[in-house]
N, C-alpha and C positions, 0 to 999 in steps of 0.2 A: 586108486582108480586112474588118476591122472598119469602116474608112472606107467601103468599098464597101457594106456592109450599112446604114450610116447613110444613104447616098444612095438605097438601094433598100428602102423600108419593106415593100413587099409580099413581096419575097424574104426579108427578115428575119423577117416573120411566119410564113411557111411553114417556114423553117428552124427557128424556135422550136417550131412545132407538131410538126414531124417528130421533132426530137430529144426534145422533152418527152414526146410520146406513146410514143416508144420507151423512154425512161427509165422512164416510168410502168408499163411492162409488167414491169420487173425486180422480182422478189420477193426480199426480204431477211427471213429468219426467217418466211417465209410471208406477208409484208405487201408490198403494192405501192401506189404513190401514185396510179396511174391518171392521169386528165387533170390532176390538181392538180400533177403534175411540170412541166407547162408553165409554171406561175408561177415556179418556182425557176430554170428554164432562162432565162426572160426576165429575171429579176432579175440573174442572173450575167452575162448578155451585156451588159445595159445598164450594169451596174456597171463592166465593162471599158471600155465606150465610152458615155458619157452621151448622145451624139448619136443613138444607136440608139433610136428610138421609133416607135410606130405612130400613125397619125392617130386623133384622138379618136373620130371617127364610126365607125371600124371596130369598136372594142371596145364602144362604146355599142350598136351593132347586135348584137354577140355577147351582151351582157347581156340585151337585149330578147328575142332569140330563145330564150335559155335559160329565162328566167322565164316567158315566155308558154307555152312547151311544158310546163313543170311545172304551170302553172295549168290548162291543158286536161286534163291527166291527173288532177289532184287536185280538180277543181271539185266534182263530185258528192259526194265524200267530205268535202270541206271544209264544205259547207253542211249535210250530214247530221250531222256531228259537232259543229257549232258550238254547238247548243243544249245538248248533253250535256257537252262538256268544252272545246270550242274557245274559248268565251268566258272560261273560267277561265284557259286558257293565255295569252290576250291580256291579261287583267287582271293576271295575274302579271307579264307582260313590262313593262307600263306602270309598275308599281310598282318593278320591278327596275331599269329604266333610270334612274329617279330615284335609287335607291340607288347605282348606278354613277357617276352625276354626283357624288354626295357622296364616294364613295371616291376618285375622280380628283382632286377639289378638295383632299382631305386629303393625297394623295400629292404633288401639285404644290406646295401650300403648305408641307407638312412638310419636303420636301427642298429647298425654295428653287429650284424649277425655273422656267424661263422660262414665263410663263402662255400665251404665244402658241404656243410649241412644245408645251406641255402639252396645249392644246386639240386640236392636230393629232395628238398621241399618243393621245388619247382616241378620235378617229375611226379611227386606224390599228389600235388594239387591238380595235376592233369591226369592222374591215375594211369601213368605210363610206365609200366615195368620195363619195356625195351629202352626207354629214354634213361631210366635209372641205370640199367646195365651198360649202356653206352657211356654214361658219365663215369661209372666205375672203371671201365676199360681205359679211360683217358688218364686216370690218376695212379699214383703209387698204391701198392697193395695196402699200405698202412692207412691210407685215407679212405679206402672203400667202405669201411664200416660206418664212417660218419655220413656218407651218402645214403646208406640204407636207413640210418636213424632219421635223417631229415625226411626221407620218403615215408617212413612209417608214421611219423608225426602228422604229416599232411594228408595221407591217404584216407583215413576214416572220416575226417572232417570234409574232405572233398566229396565223398559219396553222400554223406548226410546233407551237405549244402545243396547238392544237385537235386536230390529227391525232394527236399523242402521247397526249393524254388519251383520245381515242376508241379508239385501239388498246390502250392500257394498261388502261383500264376494261373493255373487252371480254375481255381475257385474264384479268384478276384475277377478274371476276365469272363467268368461263366461260360467256359468252353463246352461246346456240344461236340464231343468227340465223334459221334456217329455222323452228325451232319457234316462235319469237316471232311471226314473220310469219304462220304458220299459225294461231296462237292469235288473232291480230288479224283473221283473215279475208282476208289478202292472198295467202296461199298455201293452196289448198284441197286436202284429201286426195283421192286418186284416186276418181273417180266410177265406181260400179258399177251393175248392174241386179239387180232381184230381182222374181220373180213372187209376188204376194200375193193370196190368196183372202179377199175381204172378209167379215167376220163380220156377223151381224145387228145392227141398231142403228146402223149407219153410214148417214147420210142426206146428201142434197145431190147435187151433180153432181161429175163427175170433177175439175173445176177446184177444188173445195172440199177435196179430200183433203189437200193440204199444210197447209191451215188446221186441219182436224180433227186431223191428226197433229202439228201444231205443229212441223213439220220442213221444211227446204229440200229437198223432193223434187219430182220431176215425173213425170207419167204419160205414157207414149209409145204403148203398145199394149194391147189387150184380147184375151183368149183367150175365144172364144165356146164355148157348150156342145158344139158339134160339133168342137171342136179347132182351128178356123180362127182366124186372127188378123185384127184390124182396128185401124185407128188409134184412139187414145183421143181421142174428141171431147170437148173440155172441158165442153160443155153437156149431155152425156149423163148422165141420172140414174144413180146407183149402185144396185146391187141386192145382196142377200146372196148370197154364193157367186161373185160376179163376180171373175174373175181379172184383175188389173191388173199390168202391168209398170211398176215405179217405178225411177227413176234418182236416185242420190244417193250421198253418201259412206257408208262402212260404218256409221259411227256414226248417221247420219241414218236409214238404212234399218232398222237394228236398233230404233231408237226408234219409227219409223213402223209397223213390223211389230207391235210390242207393243200399239199402239193400234188398228190397222186390221184385223188378222186374223192369218193364218199363212202362212208361205212354202210354196210348192208347187213341185215340179220342173217345168221347162219347157224345151223345146228350141226354139231360134230358127231351126233349119234347116227348110227346106221349109215355112215358115209362110206363104208368099205375100207376105211383106214383106221388105225389105232395108234396110240402112243404108249411108250414105256420109258422108264428111267433106268438106264444101264450104267454100271460102273466100269470105267476104262481101266483094264488091266493088261491089255494086249501090248507087248513091247514094240510090235511093228507099227502100232498106231500112235502110241504116246510119243510126244515130241514133234508131231507133224501138225501143220496148220489145217484148219477146216477146208480151205481151198484145195489142199493136196489130196483129199480123200475120195473125190468122185463119188459123192454119196448116193446120187440117184442110181448109178450103175450097180451099186450094192443094195439097192432096194429101200432106201430110207432118206429122210432129210432130218436135220438137227434143229429142234425148236429152241432149246436153251441148254446152257451148261451150268451146272451147280458146282462151285469151287469154294471150299470152306463153307461159309454160311450165306453166300451170295449167289444169285442166279445171274447169268451173263447171256445177253443176246449174241448168238454167234456171228462172227464176220469171217471173211475168207482168210484174214491174217491172224485169227485167234489160234494160238498154239494150245493143243490139248495135252494135259498132263496126266500122269498116273493118278488114279483115285478120283478124277473128275467124274461127276454123275451126269451123264448125257441123256437128255430127254429127246427121243427120236420119234418120228412119225413114219409108220411103215404099214405094210399089209400083214394080216394074220399069218398068211402062208410063208412070208419071208422073215418073220420074227426070229426063228431059230438061226437063220443065216446071219442076221444082224447081231444076235447075241454072241455068236462066235467071233464076229468081226471086232467087237469091242472087248471081248473076254468076259466081262461081268463076273469076275471071280474074286471074292474077298481072300480066298486062300492064296491065289497068285500074288496079290498085293502083300500078304503077310510073308511070303517067301521072297524077301527083298533081295534083289541082285546087287550085292555090295561091290562087285568088281568095278563098275564105272565110278562109284563113289570113292573107292580106294585109289583108283588111278587119278581122279581129279584132285583128291587131297594130297596124294604123292606129288603131283605137279606143283601144287601150291607150296608144299614144304620145300621142294627143290628151288622154286622161285625165291622163297624166303631165305634160303641158305646162300644165295649168290652174293659174294662180297662186292661192295661198291666203294671204291677208294674215294676219300675226301681229302681236300687240302689239309696239309699239316700231318699227313701220315695216318690219319684215322681211317677206319674201315666201317662202312655202314652195311647192314643187311636188314631186310624187311622182317625176318624172324617168323615165329610161329603164328603171328596174328596177321601181318601184312601180306605175306605170300599166299596163304590160303584164301583170303578174301578176294584178292586179285584173280586167282584161278577160278573161284566161285562165280565172280561177276562175269568173267569171259565165258565160261562154260554154261552158266545160266542163260546168257544171251544167245549162245549158239544152239542151245537145247539138245541137239544131237549132232554127232559127227559120223557120217556113214551109218553103220549099224549100231553105234554106241549112243545110247540115250543117257545124257548126263543128269536128267531130272530124277528125283525120287518121289514117292507118294507124299502127299501133303502132310498126313499124320506122322509119317516117318521123319520128315524134315523137322517138324515141330518138336518131336521127341528128342532127336539128336541134338537140336539146337539148345533145348532146355537142359538136357543132361550135360552137354559140354560146358554151358555157362555155369551151371551149379558146381561142377568139378573145379573149374577155373577159380571161381569165387572162394571155394573152400581152400584151395591151395594158396592163393595170394593172401587170404586172410590169416592163415597160420604163419606165413612168412613175415607179414607186417606186425603181427601181434606181439612177438617177443621184443622187438626193438621199441615198440610203442610203450610197453610196460616199463622198460628200463629208463626210457627218456622222461617219463612222467614224474620220476623222482627228482628231476631237475627243474626248478621254477622257470629257468630261461626257456624251457621247451614251449611255454605258452606263446612266446613270440613267433616261433616257427609254426605252431598250430594256427595262430591268428593270421599270419601272413599267407599261409597256404589256403586258409579259408577265404581270405579276401581275393586271392587269384582265382579260385574256383567260382566265386560269386560273380566276378567280372566276366569270366568266360560265358556263363549262362545268361546273364542279363544282357550283355552286348550281343551275343548270338540271337537272343530273342528279339532285341530291338532291330538289329540289321535284317534278320530273317523275315520278320513280320512286316516291317514298315518300308523296307527298301526292296526286298526280294519277294514280298507277298506270300510268305509261307504261313501255314496254319501254326498254332501254338505247339501242337504235338510234333510237327515236323521240325520246327525251330529247335525244340528240345532234343530231338533226334540228332540234328546237326551239332548242337552243343555237346551231346554225348559222343558223337563221332569225333569231334574236335579234341575231346579229352579221352577218347577211346575208353569210355566208361560203360561197360556192359551192364553193370548193376542198375543204372538208370533206365536202360532199354527194358530190362526185366520188369522194373516197376511200372513203366509206361505201358508195356504190353498187358500187364495184369489189370491196370486201371482203365485203359481206354478200350481194349478189345479190338483195336484196329492195327493196321500195318504202317500207319503214317510215320511214327517215330523210327521204326526200322528202316523205312525208305530214306529218311534224312540221314540216319546213321551210316547206312551203306554208301551214300553219295560222297561223303567226305572222309570216311574211315581211312582209306589208303593214304590220302594226303596227310591226314592227321597223324597216322602212325609214323610215316617217314619224316614229316615236318617237325614233330616233337623230338625225335632223335637228334636231328640237326640243330634244333633250337636249344636243346639241353647242352649239347657240346659247345655251341656258341656262347651260352651263358657262362660255362666254365672258363672259356677263354677270356671273357670280360672280367670275371670275378677273381680268378686265381693269378 
């Protein structure tokens, strides 16, 4: 059977995926590994037969799909937060990588370890295949195998240590993942509506009310003096006594009411207006902000937007994405027109336009292939991980360029991300498994395993301490930063499975490009110090 799998890499890959994803669903003490279980199944299978391996191109594609999809999701958030704290995280990471080079140098020198295997151990402890490849490129061909052995010894322990720390820290600190995500704005409290009679002294137009109240609320309809309702035209001047229906969270509505006026009873029945929740599938609307739509001219206002499992109160700068479910207020006679405006077609969403996705991924791969010369004659490239995530972050922030919408539907993004991650873990697991089995027959291998484990533990504990107490990150985001620093997608898979939020992915995307490039340089610097 094992020989058959060695001759059939495609069958081997899907066997690894099927078994790994099934194992990842099993919960022990409330914990499940998720897609990261694929890595351990691949390690075990290739350790039993080192001939079982996947073509390099397959898992390079998996990594590119995974990081590009993350970049698309995190792009706007990345650039919005960079000036506030993103630059601090990346500066910390650059200094921290230098410190890790010093720590590894001390461990290798202090325990008398082989410097070539020690440099591979450094790459494995930081789960960085590109760093390992860069180290191999610096050395003679005869020394490259020892780098891979050191990498293979440290890699499994690095993944295990990271997951154990993430789980243990969450339990010890009694982390409330949902509350943390809500505090960071990634999960929004339920959106409600309230009718408010404006007090005297409120000036401006309807669109100015959120600014006057300094709250994320939106106006959807007005009640006229005769009791009839009309859509809230953003450009309509406000008047004392005007009754406006605002949408927002309870906290935002309470604060807005305190500034704007007082709540009044209102019945939405028999008002002449109706509401519907429509799915956004129109490519001409997806990628635009609410403020660009001129909603009243098209016969509707937007009460809320449901994305994933959260309702969002719309603001003028909210970008609408494919598969958003938009709750609109309109008149019965204009509902068909509003339907056409948004598309409201599940079939259109299923017919995914892959051209922009392919163009964006191509741009990322081209960025990753650009050679960057380094002192000493070495050449650096961002590779299949660094290039696509940079392209994803940029295009995710741009949202659309002319007629090209770079975003893809939410469910498609999650599917491609999980598929890419699973394929990558299957490939890298089969690569490391063979060297891992051979090295375990040598008792001295325990030193490399232990040293690599220590480096990984330092990465996660220091990232948690600095992230939480100096940069005021949540536990999940600090773990995401540590995973980004070590470019460890298995940990992100585990955290996504356990927390059900995007906090870890946000931290991961913030530092991943710096981590990818920084570890390549750090690995080469370590070789220069050791050899």
